[in-house]
C-alpha positions in Angstrom: 92.0 97.2 124.4 95.2 96.1 126.2 94.1 97.7 129.4 90.7 96.1 129.1 92.3 92.7 128.5 94.5 93.0 131.5 91.5 93.7 133.7 89.8 90.4 132.7 90.2 87.1 134.5 92.9 84.9 133.1 91.9 82.7 130.2 91.6 79.0 130.9 92.6 76.5 128.2 90.6 76.8 125.0 88.4 79.6 126.4 89.0 81.6 123.3 90.0 85.2 123.3 89.1 88.6 124.8 89.7 91.1 122.1 89.1 91.0 118.3 90.3 93.5 115.7 89.0 93.1 112.2 90.7 94.9 109.3 89.8 94.9 105.5 93.2 93.7 104.1 96.1 91.4 105.0 98.6 94.3 105.0 96.6 96.4 107.4 95.9 93.4 109.7 99.7 92.7 109.7 100.6 96.3 110.6 98.1 96.4 113.4 99.4 93.1 114.7 103.0 94.4 114.7 101.9 97.6 116.6 99.9 95.5 119.1 102.9 93.2 119.8 105.0 96.2 120.8 102.6 97.1 123.6 101.4 93.7 124.6 104.7 91.9 125.1 105.6 93.5 128.3 102.0 93.0 129.6 102.1 89.2 129.1 99.3 89.4 126.6 99.4 87.1 123.6 98.5 88.5 120.2 97.8 86.4 117.1 97.4 87.5 113.4 94.9 85.7 111.2 94.7 86.6 107.5 94.8 85.0 104.1 97.9 84.1 102.2 99.5 82.3 105.2 99.2 78.7 106.4 95.8 77.9 107.9 97.4 75.0 109.8 99.9 77.3 111.5 97.3 79.8 112.4 95.0 77.1 113.7 97.8 75.8 116.0 98.6 79.3 117.3 94.9 80.0 118.1 94.6 76.6 119.8 97.6 77.3 121.9 95.7 80.3 123.3 95.8 84.1 122.9 94.1 87.1 124.3 93.9 89.3 121.2 93.4 88.4 117.6 94.0 90.7 114.6 92.2 89.3 111.5 90.6 89.8 108.2 86.9 88.8 108.4 87.1 86.0 105.9 90.1 84.1 107.5 88.6 84.7 111.0 85.4 83.0 109.9 87.5 80.1 108.6 89.1 79.7 112.0 85.8 79.8 113.8 84.4 77.1 111.5 87.5 75.0 112.1 86.8 75.4 115.8 90.3 76.9 116.3 88.8 79.4 118.8 85.6 80.4 120.6 84.1 83.8 121.2 82.7 82.9 124.6 85.0 85.3 126.5 85.2 88.0 123.8 84.2 91.3 125.2 86.0 93.8 123.0 85.5 94.2 119.2 87.2 96.7 116.9 86.2 97.2 113.2 88.9 99.2 111.5 88.3 100.9 108.2 84.7 99.6 108.3 83.7 101.4 105.2 86.4 99.6 103.2 85.4 96.2 104.7 81.9 96.8 103.4 83.2 98.0 100.0 85.1 94.7 99.7 82.0 92.7 100.4 82.7 91.6 104.0 79.3 92.6 105.4 78.1 88.9 105.8 81.3 87.9 107.6 81.1 91.0 109.9 77.5 90.3 110.8 78.4 86.7 111.6 81.3 87.6 113.8 79.3 90.2 115.7 76.5 87.7 116.2 78.9 85.3 117.9 80.2 87.9 120.5 78.2 88.6 123.7 75.9 91.6 123.6 77.6 93.3 126.5 80.8 93.7 124.6 82.6 97.0 124.0 82.6 97.9 120.2 84.7 100.4 118.4 84.1 101.2 114.7 86.6 103.3 112.8 85.6 104.7 109.3 87.1 107.4 107.1 83.7 107.9 105.3 80.2 107.3 106.5 78.3 105.4 103.9 74.8 104.0 104.5 75.9 100.5 105.2 78.2 101.7 108.0 75.4 103.8 109.4 73.0 100.9 109.3 75.3 98.5 111.1 76.1 101.2 113.7 72.4 101.4 114.5 72.0 97.7 114.6 75.0 96.5 116.7 75.7 99.5 118.9 73.6 100.8 121.8 73.6 104.6 122.5 77.0 105.0 120.7 79.4 107.9 121.3 80.6 109.5 118.1 84.1 111.0 117.9 84.8 112.9 114.7 88.3 114.1 113.7 88.1 116.7 111.0 85.1 116.4 108.6 83.7 113.0 107.8 84.6 112.0 104.2 87.1 114.8 103.8 90.8 114.3 103.1 93.3 115.5 105.7 93.7 119.3 105.4 97.4 119.0 106.2 97.9 117.5 102.7 98.4 119.8 99.8 96.2 118.5 96.9 97.1 119.4 93.3 95.0 118.4 90.3 96.4 118.4 86.8 94.1 118.4 83.8 95.9 116.3 81.2 95.3 116.5 77.4 95.1 112.7 77.2 96.1 109.5 79.0 99.3 109.4 76.9 100.6 112.5 78.6 100.4 111.0 82.1 103.6 108.9 81.9 105.8 111.7 80.6 104.5 113.9 83.4 105.3 111.3 86.0 108.8 110.7 84.7 109.4 114.5 84.8 108.1 115.0 88.4 109.3 111.9 90.1 112.9 112.9 90.8 111.8 115.9 92.8 109.2 113.8 94.7 111.8 111.1 95.5 114.2 113.8 96.9 111.4 114.6 99.4 110.6 111.0 100.4 108.7 107.9 99.3 106.1 108.0 96.5 103.0 105.9 96.2 101.4 105.8 92.7 97.9 104.5 92.2 96.8 102.9 89.0 93.3 101.5 88.3 94.2 98.0 87.1 96.9 95.4 87.7 98.1 95.6 84.1 98.4 99.4 84.4 100.4 98.9 87.6 102.8 96.5 85.9 103.2 98.8 82.9 104.0 101.8 85.0 106.5 99.7 87.0 108.2 98.5 83.8 108.5 102.0 82.5 110.1 103.3 85.7 112.4 100.3 85.9 113.7 101.1 82.4 114.7 104.6 83.7 116.7 103.0 86.6 114.3 104.0 89.4 113.9 101.8 92.5 110.3 100.8 92.1 108.0 97.9 92.9 104.5 96.9 91.8 102.0 96.0 94.5 98.7 94.2 93.6 96.6 91.2 94.2 98.5 88.9 91.9 101.6 89.0 94.2 101.6 86.3 96.8 101.5 87.2 100.4 105.2 86.7 101.1 106.1 88.8 98.1 103.8 91.6 99.3 105.3 91.5 102.8 108.8 91.7 101.3 107.9 94.7 99.1 106.4 96.5 102.1 109.4 95.9 104.2 111.8 97.1 101.5 109.6 100.2 101.0 109.7 101.0 104.7 113.5 100.6 104.8 114.0 102.9 101.8 115.1 100.2 99.3 112.2 101.1 97.0 111.6 104.7 96.4 108.4 104.3 94.5 105.5 101.9 95.0 102.9 101.4 92.3 99.7 99.9 93.5 96.0 99.1 93.0 93.4 100.3 95.4 92.6 97.0 97.0 96.3 96.1 97.6 97.1 99.5 99.1 94.3 99.5 101.6 95.6 100.4 105.0 99.2 100.8 103.9 101.1 102.8 106.6 104.6 103.7 105.3 105.8 106.7 107.2 108.3 107.7 104.6 105.6 108.3 101.9 105.4 112.1 101.3 103.8 112.0 97.9 100.7 110.2 96.5 100.0 110.2 92.8 96.6 109.3 91.4 97.9 108.2 88.0 94.4 106.9 87.3 91.4 108.4 89.2 89.7 106.5 91.9 86.3 104.9 91.3 84.6 107.3 93.7 85.3 110.1 96.2 85.4 107.6 99.1 88.3 105.8 97.5 89.9 109.0 96.6 90.0 110.1 100.2 91.4 106.7 101.2 94.2 107.1 98.7 95.2 110.5 99.8 95.2 109.2 103.4 98.2 107.0 102.6 100.3 110.2 103.2 100.1 112.9 105.8 99.6 110.4 108.6 99.5 111.4 112.3 99.7 115.1 111.7 102.6 115.1 109.2 102.9 118.3 107.3 104.5 119.0 103.8 102.7 116.1 102.2 101.3 116.3 98.7 98.7 114.4 96.7 98.7 114.7 92.9 95.7 113.7 90.8 96.0 113.4 87.0 92.6 113.8 85.2 91.4 113.9 81.6 88.4 115.3 79.7 86.7 111.9 79.8 86.5 112.1 83.7 84.4 115.3 83.8 81.6 113.7 85.9 84.1 112.9 88.7 85.6 116.4 88.5 82.5 118.0 90.1 82.8 116.1 93.3 86.6 116.6 93.3 86.2 120.4 92.9 83.6 120.5 95.8 86.0 118.5 98.0 88.9 120.9 97.2 86.8 124.0 97.9 85.6 122.6 101.2 89.2 121.8 102.2 90.4 125.3 101.3 92.5 123.9 98.5 93.3 125.6 95.2 91.1 125.0 92.2 92.8 125.8 88.9 90.8 127.6 86.1 91.4 124.5 83.9 89.9 122.2 86.5 86.9 124.5 87.1 86.3 124.7 83.3 86.3 120.9 83.0 83.9 120.6 85.9 81.5 123.1 84.3 81.2 120.8 81.3 79.2 118.5 83.6 75.6 119.6 83.5 74.8 118.4 87.0 77.7 120.2 88.6 77.0 123.4 86.6 73.3 123.5 87.6 74.1 122.8 91.3 76.7 125.5 91.3 74.4 128.0 89.7 71.7 127.1 92.2 74.1 127.7 95.1 75.1 131.1 93.7 71.4 132.1 93.4 70.8 130.8 96.9 73.8 132.8 98.2 72.4 136.0 96.7 69.0 135.5 98.2 70.5 134.8 101.6 72.9 137.8 101.5 73.7 138.8 105.1 73.1 135.2 106.3 75.8 133.6 104.2 74.0 131.1 102.0 75.4 127.6 101.6 78.3 128.0 99.2 81.3 125.9 100.2 83.6 128.9 100.2 81.4 130.6 102.7 81.0 127.5 104.9 84.8 127.1 105.0 85.3 130.8 105.9 82.6 130.7 108.6 84.2 127.6 110.1 87.5 129.4 110.5 85.8 132.4 112.1 84.0 130.2 114.6 87.3 128.4 115.4 89.1 131.7 116.0 86.3 132.9 118.3 86.4 129.6 120.3 90.2 129.9 120.7 89.8 133.5 121.8 87.1 132.5 124.4 89.3 129.7 125.7 92.3 132.0 126.1 90.1 134.5 127.9 88.8 131.8 130.2 92.3 130.5 131.0 93.5 134.1 131.8 90.5 134.6 134.2 91.3 131.3 135.9 95.0 132.1 136.2 94.2 135.6 137.7 91.8 134.1 140.2 
């Protein structure tokens, strides 16, 4: 985007902007803004951040003064457009980051409105961890002959992360487990704990504070300045543990986090993948994601087990037993086994086989590439 912006004619007064980056949450928008500033400053490119929780008047003035790139949440960007703080006449580069989460958070109308105000010959980049129908639909509608770049498998968690699932007797056993395991986790790095509700986040924080741990709660009831302060202290190592809700933690990028704990399970596998993605960033190894699950969550366990198998992760007997209590999972697994027997010699479709086959193909490709390189070197 910066190279593209540098290649454009200089902006005249109140001509608007050239590049737009939309992110689902304030925290992610702020982090993208900070990274963009690092690269743009030496190029003479002005970058502005526009998101909720901060003064609209200050943001209005900054946009009016002029900038080439805006990093924004969809809602606040639409506010600025309606206030005529900027125009999209010169916009030719659009980025939608974590598009699946933006749709989950209900930003589809704002995204469509923003896209509709940018010229059709723009360059558009859409990043998404998962590929739900809504994202596929907007890809078809706003992109022309798009190029797809897939890193890993769509909707799958990073294979560099070790995923461990504990079947707990009851919810009451979760806190003692966390208190026992946290010291070891903290020795390895920062810890991010996910709870399902704000009240649960506050309760876990209170329990950890009583034990003298350096912990902070992170959820939507915190004002923006408090959230920014908590993030900064977490990055600098003042807080060892961050307890958060899903919405608040979207897009968090704290490099020191080495452990993620799903104290409460996510609402679905898409969110589960997003949670796990808060650690193991940029190829980091030795990262671990723990999930605490109880008997009442058996229907979620089937998807979780399939995900673990596909990623070559360990599935404990206790977890498999719990998954088999779900009739749908049991019937599908039995059907796959029958299909695998009928297709003997061709592999069938069992996830274990697919994973093994993928590894064999990868080894073969690497062997062929090495052979080709040797031939080129000898010639």
